[in-house]
C-alpha positions in Angstrom: 72.4 70.5 -90.0 68.9 71.0 -91.2 68.4 69.1 -94.4 65.2 70.8 -95.8 63.5 74.2 -95.3 60.4 73.8 -93.1 57.1 75.3 -94.4 56.9 77.7 -91.4 60.3 79.2 -92.0 61.0 82.7 -93.3 64.0 85.0 -93.8 63.6 86.5 -90.3 63.9 83.0 -88.8 66.9 82.3 -91.1 68.7 85.2 -89.5 67.8 84.0 -86.0 69.1 80.5 -86.9 72.4 81.8 -88.2 72.9 84.2 -85.2 72.0 81.5 -82.7 74.3 78.9 -84.3 77.2 81.4 -84.2 76.6 82.3 -80.6 76.3 78.7 -79.4 79.5 77.7 -81.4 81.5 80.6 -80.0 80.2 80.8 -76.4 78.5 77.6 -75.3 80.2 74.7 -77.1 83.7 75.5 -75.8 82.4 75.3 -72.2 80.2 72.2 -72.5 82.9 69.8 -71.2 83.3 72.0 -68.1 79.6 72.2 -67.6 79.2 68.4 -67.9 82.0 67.9 -65.3 80.5 70.4 -62.8 76.9 69.1 -63.4 75.4 72.5 -64.3 75.6 75.3 -66.8 77.4 78.4 -65.5 74.9 80.9 -64.1 76.4 83.6 -66.3 75.4 81.7 -69.4 71.8 82.6 -68.7 72.7 86.3 -68.8 74.6 85.8 -72.0 71.7 84.1 -73.6 69.4 86.9 -72.4 71.6 89.5 -73.9 71.5 87.7 -77.2 67.7 87.7 -77.1 67.5 83.9 -76.9 65.4 83.8 -73.8 61.7 84.5 -74.1 61.9 85.0 -77.9 58.1 84.5 -78.1 57.2 86.9 -75.3 55.9 90.4 -76.4 58.4 93.2 -76.4 56.4 95.2 -73.9 57.5 92.5 -71.3 61.1 92.4 -72.4 60.8 89.6 -74.9 61.7 89.5 -78.6 58.1 89.7 -79.7 58.3 86.5 -81.8 56.2 83.4 -82.0 56.6 79.7 -81.2 58.5 79.4 -84.5 61.3 81.5 -82.9 61.4 79.1 -80.0 61.5 76.1 -82.3 64.5 77.5 -84.2 66.4 78.1 -80.9 65.5 74.6 -79.7 66.8 73.0 -83.0 70.0 75.0 -83.0 70.7 73.9 -79.4 70.4 70.3 -80.6 72.5 70.8 -83.7 75.3 72.4 -81.6 75.3 69.4 -79.3 74.0 71.4 -76.3 70.5 70.1 -76.5 68.5 70.0 -73.3 71.6 70.5 -71.2 70.6 74.1 -71.3 67.1 74.4 -69.7 65.9 77.0 -72.3 62.7 75.0 -73.1 61.6 75.0 -69.4 62.6 78.6 -68.8 61.3 80.2 -72.0 58.9 77.8 -73.5 57.1 76.8 -70.3 57.6 79.1 -67.3 57.5 82.4 -69.2 54.3 81.4 -71.0 52.6 80.4 -67.7 53.3 84.0 -66.5 52.2 85.5 -69.8 49.0 83.4 -70.0 47.8 83.5 -66.4 49.7 86.3 -64.7 48.2 89.7 -63.8 49.5 92.7 -65.5 51.6 93.5 -62.4 53.0 90.0 -62.4 53.9 90.1 -66.0 55.7 93.5 -65.6 57.5 92.2 -62.6 58.7 88.8 -63.7 58.8 88.6 -67.5 61.5 91.2 -68.2 63.8 89.5 -65.7 63.2 86.1 -67.3 63.9 87.6 -70.7 67.2 89.1 -69.6 68.4 86.1 -67.7 68.3 88.1 -64.4 66.0 85.3 -63.2 66.0 81.6 -64.1 62.7 79.9 -64.3 61.6 76.4 -63.1 58.3 74.7 -62.7 57.9 72.3 -59.8 55.3 69.6 -60.4 56.9 66.1 -59.7 57.1 64.8 -56.1 58.9 61.8 -54.7 55.6 59.9 -54.7 53.8 61.6 -57.6 55.0 62.1 -61.1 52.6 62.0 -64.0 49.6 61.7 -61.7 49.2 65.3 -60.7 46.2 64.5 -58.6 48.5 62.7 -56.2 50.5 65.8 -55.3 50.9 66.5 -51.6 52.5 69.9 -51.5 50.1 72.4 -49.8 49.7 76.1 -49.8 47.4 77.3 -47.0 46.2 80.9 -46.6 47.3 83.0 -43.7 46.0 86.5 -44.0 47.7 88.2 -47.0 50.1 85.3 -47.4 50.3 81.8 -48.7 52.3 79.3 -46.7 53.9 76.5 -48.7 54.9 73.1 -47.3 56.1 70.1 -49.3 58.8 68.6 -51.4 59.5 68.5 -55.2 62.0 66.5 -57.2 63.4 66.1 -60.7 63.2 69.9 -61.1 65.0 71.2 -64.2 66.9 74.4 -63.5 66.4 73.8 -59.8 69.8 74.9 -58.7 69.8 78.2 -60.5 66.1 78.9 -60.3 65.1 82.4 -59.0 61.5 81.9 -59.9 59.7 78.6 -59.3 56.1 77.9 -60.3 55.0 75.4 -57.7 51.9 73.2 -58.2 50.3 72.9 -54.8 47.0 72.1 -53.1 45.2 75.2 -51.8 42.2 73.3 -50.6 43.1 70.6 -48.1 39.6 69.1 -48.1 39.6 68.6 -51.8 41.1 65.4 -53.3 40.7 66.1 -57.0 42.3 68.5 -59.5 40.1 71.4 -58.4 42.3 71.8 -55.3 45.5 72.5 -57.4 46.8 76.0 -57.8 50.0 77.6 -59.1 52.1 79.5 -56.6 55.2 81.5 -57.5 58.2 81.4 -55.2 60.5 84.2 -56.3 63.9 85.0 -54.9 65.3 83.7 -51.6 62.6 83.1 -49.0 62.9 81.6 -45.6 62.1 77.9 -45.5 62.8 77.5 -49.3 65.8 75.2 -49.7 67.4 73.7 -52.8 68.5 70.1 -52.2 71.2 68.2 -54.0 71.9 68.5 -57.7 70.7 65.0 -58.9 73.2 62.9 -60.8 71.7 61.5 -64.1 72.8 59.1 -66.8 72.4 61.8 -69.4 72.0 65.6 -69.8 74.6 65.9 -67.1 75.2 69.6 -67.6 71.5 70.3 -66.7 71.0 71.0 -63.1 68.1 68.8 -61.8 67.2 69.3 -58.2 65.1 68.4 -55.2 63.3 71.5 -53.8 62.0 71.8 -50.2 59.4 74.1 -48.9 59.2 74.4 -45.1 56.5 76.9 -44.2 57.6 79.2 -47.0 55.6 82.4 -47.0 54.8 84.3 -50.2 52.3 87.1 -50.8 48.9 85.9 -52.0 49.6 88.1 -55.0 52.1 85.3 -56.0 49.1 83.1 -56.9 49.3 82.6 -60.6 45.9 82.5 -62.1 42.8 81.7 -60.1 42.9 79.6 -57.0 42.0 76.0 -57.8 42.6 76.6 -61.6 46.1 75.1 -61.6 45.1 71.8 -63.3 43.2 73.6 -66.0 46.2 75.9 -66.6 48.5 72.9 -66.9 46.3 71.2 -69.4 46.1 74.4 -71.5 49.9 74.6 -71.7 50.6 71.0 -72.5 50.4 71.2 -76.3 53.2 73.7 -76.4 55.3 71.8 -73.8 55.0 68.5 -75.7 55.6 70.1 -79.0 58.9 71.6 -77.8 60.0 68.1 -76.8 59.1 66.8 -80.2 61.0 69.6 -82.0 64.1 68.8 -80.1 63.7 65.1 -80.8 63.5 65.6 -84.5 66.6 67.9 -84.5 68.5 65.2 -82.5 67.6 62.6 -85.1 68.7 64.8 -87.9 72.0 65.4 -86.2 72.5 61.7 -85.4 72.0 60.8 -89.1 74.4 63.5 -90.3 77.1 62.6 -87.8 76.8 58.9 -88.6 76.8 59.4 -92.4 80.0 61.3 -92.2 81.6 58.7 -89.9 80.8 55.7 -92.0 82.4 57.3 -95.1 85.7 57.6 -93.2 85.8 54.5 -91.1 87.2 51.4 -92.9 86.6 47.7 -92.3 88.0 44.8 -94.5 89.7 47.3 -96.7 86.8 49.6 -97.6 84.6 52.3 -96.0 81.8 50.8 -93.9 79.4 53.1 -95.9 79.9 50.7 -98.8 78.3 47.8 -96.9 74.7 47.2 -97.7 73.7 46.9 -94.1 75.2 50.3 -93.3 73.3 51.9 -96.2 70.1 50.2 -95.4 70.3 51.2 -91.7 71.0 54.8 -92.5 68.2 54.8 -95.1 65.7 53.7 -92.5 67.0 56.2 -90.0 66.8 59.1 -92.5 63.3 58.0 -93.4 62.1 58.0 -89.8 63.7 61.4 -89.2 62.1 62.9 -92.3 58.7 61.5 -91.4 59.0 62.9 -88.0 60.1 66.3 -89.4 57.0 66.5 -91.7 54.7 65.7 -88.8 56.3 68.2 -86.4 56.3 70.9 -89.1 52.6 70.4 -89.5 52.1 70.5 -85.7 54.1 73.8 -85.6 51.9 75.3 -88.3 48.8 74.2 -86.4 50.2 75.6 -83.1 51.0 79.0 -84.8 47.3 79.1 -85.8 46.2 78.2 -82.3 44.8 74.9 -83.5 47.1 72.3 -81.9 45.1 70.0 -79.6 46.3 67.9 -76.7 45.8 64.6 -78.5 47.9 65.6 -81.6 50.6 67.1 -79.3 50.7 63.9 -77.3 51.1 61.9 -80.6 54.0 64.2 -81.6 55.7 63.8 -78.3 55.2 60.0 -78.3 56.2 59.3 -81.9 59.2 61.7 -82.0 60.8 60.8 -78.7 60.4 57.1 -79.3 61.9 57.4 -82.8 64.7 59.7 -81.4 65.8 56.8 -79.1 65.5 54.3 -81.9 67.4 56.2 -84.5 70.2 57.3 -82.2 70.6 53.7 -81.0 70.9 52.4 -84.5 73.4 55.2 -85.4 75.5 54.4 -82.4 75.7 50.8 -83.5 77.4 51.9 -86.7 80.1 53.6 -84.7 81.0 50.2 -83.2 83.1 50.4 -80.0 83.7 54.1 -80.5 80.0 54.8 -80.1 80.2 53.7 -76.5 82.9 56.2 -75.7 81.8 59.5 -74.1 84.1 61.6 -76.2 82.0 60.8 -79.3 78.9 62.9 -79.6 76.7 60.0 -80.5 77.3 58.4 -77.1 76.2 61.5 -75.3 73.2 61.8 -77.6 72.2 58.3 -76.7 72.4 59.0 -72.9 70.6 62.4 -73.3 67.8 60.9 -75.4 66.6 58.5 -72.8 64.8 61.0 -70.6 62.7 62.2 -73.6 60.5 59.2 -73.2 59.9 60.0 -69.5 59.6 63.7 -68.8 56.8 65.9 -70.1 54.6 62.8 -69.6 55.9 59.3 -70.1 55.3 57.4 -73.4 52.8 55.2 -71.5 50.9 58.3 -70.4 50.9 59.6 -74.0 49.4 56.4 -75.2 46.7 56.6 -72.5 45.8 60.2 -73.5 45.7 59.3 -77.2 43.6 56.2 -76.5 41.0 58.4 -74.8 40.3 60.1 -78.2 39.4 56.9 -79.9 
């Protein structure tokens, strides 16, 4: 599906790409319809992906990972899009976000305890930030974690949590200082395994990414050891800010791959579909629409490739990552919408991949920070 070789690519990544594509085509794609109907990926799929080395590819080998870099995560993210799985499989949250919080802020004991299980798929990771009354505004979070001897006691509610139904390890953003109103009161607390008072609510029904389990989580006096505090107490907001460039870049990578797939699928379709006695690819409007779509996808690809290179050097800043997330997810929705139009009525039918891509793309402008929040962050750099 990829039309040009990215500057950060190499033979090792070529091999990973080919192996990932074969695995997804043989193991995940045949089960996608079932997963969509049931509203979640099979739990066993996580173990299969772990066995293939597709979970925690950028985590060091001493912690059970593959010892790769963000480039490895980018390849896996792209191949999930090209296979039509996309963000239905919560790999990005599990491997690109949760595992890297543990790697960056966990103690040696925590890394040894949790990372190998995340890498194998024995544990599924989730991060719980959003609440019913607080989304992008993290300072409005109400979930609290009070100290009680050698334990932390969590109370609160989270919503829109990706991997929520399967999650065995949840990083919860909570207030550990009830008297503080600002970001200095936020900490990261890990809830691992089944604990009394921790309850998974309903699997939320969405207009897109319907095979991804997205849940409400409830914490009613949930007790965890104080050792489950990830990073320093009160440092939660700083940790979140440090990880944002990678999180937003992952979303941009997926958006570009989705655009490339949409253009390829539509180009093939218009060459076969006929109207008024000729292929609709022969109409000037069709050619011009696809020319613009391919141009936008290519511009996005060049920008994201540059961002990946900067991230691999440790130089990607929050503003640039926000621009990548904003530009690519907005263009993803625009390109897929225009491609769907060229399918005519068939583009509105769920059995056509372009229809599912249209529904799946919409959330990209919302999660990971809405487009409006991205604009606000970018504007602060002016």
